[in-house]
C-alpha positions, 0 to 999 in steps of 0.5 A, spaced: 619 578 373 616 582 379 618 590 380 618 593 386 614 599 388 616 605 384 617 609 391 623 606 392 627 608 386 624 615 387 619 615 381 612 618 383 606 616 379 601 622 377 594 622 375 591 625 368 592 632 372 599 631 374 598 631 381 602 625 385 598 619 386 598 616 393 599 609 394 600 605 400 608 605 400 608 613 400 602 613 405 606 609 410 612 614 410 616 612 404 617 619 401 623 621 404 627 615 402 634 615 402 634 620 407 636 619 415 632 621 421 637 625 424 636 632 426 637 637 420 642 642 424 647 645 420 654 644 424 656 651 421 650 655 424 651 651 431 658 653 431 657 660 429 652 660 435 657 658 440 662 663 438 657 668 438 655 666 445 662 666 447 664 673 444 658 676 448 659 673 455 667 673 454 667 681 453 662 682 458 666 677 463 672 682 462 668 688 464 665 685 470 671 683 473 675 689 471 677 690 479 681 683 479 685 684 473 688 690 475 695 689 478 703 690 477 706 688 470 713 685 470 715 689 464 712 690 457 705 690 455 700 687 461 696 682 458 690 685 462 691 691 457 690 687 451 684 683 454 681 690 456 683 693 449 679 687 445 673 686 450 669 691 446 670 689 439 669 682 442 662 684 444 661 688 438 663 682 433 658 677 438 652 682 437 653 683 429 654 675 429 647 675 433 644 679 428 646 676 422 644 669 425 637 672 427 636 674 419 639 667 417 633 664 421 628 669 419 630 667 412 630 660 413 623 660 416 620 664 411 622 659 406 619 653 409 613 657 410 612 658 402 
C-alpha cells in the first residue's frame, strides 16, 4: 500500500524548527495544487475600470462636442439639455471612482509586499 506525495493533499512536512521541508514534488511547482493558471484579475475591478473610463471620456466628449449638439427642440425638454446637465456629474463620478481604484490598487500592492 503505497501512499502518494503529501503535497497532493495539501499537507506539508516540517522540520524540528517548524520550517517547511522542500521535497522534490514541491520543488517542481506543486505548491499551488488545485489552483488554476488563469489570470488573477477581479472581474468587478475590471468592470469598474471600464465604467470609470466611460464616465470620464463620455463627459469630456459632451463638452468637446457642445456646438454640434445645440439645435431647435420639438417641444418638451431637449435631450441635449439633459446630456449637458449630467456631464459634469459623470466626470466627477468617474474621477471619484478613479481615485478609489488607485487607493484599492495601492492597498493590494502593500498587502503583497508584506
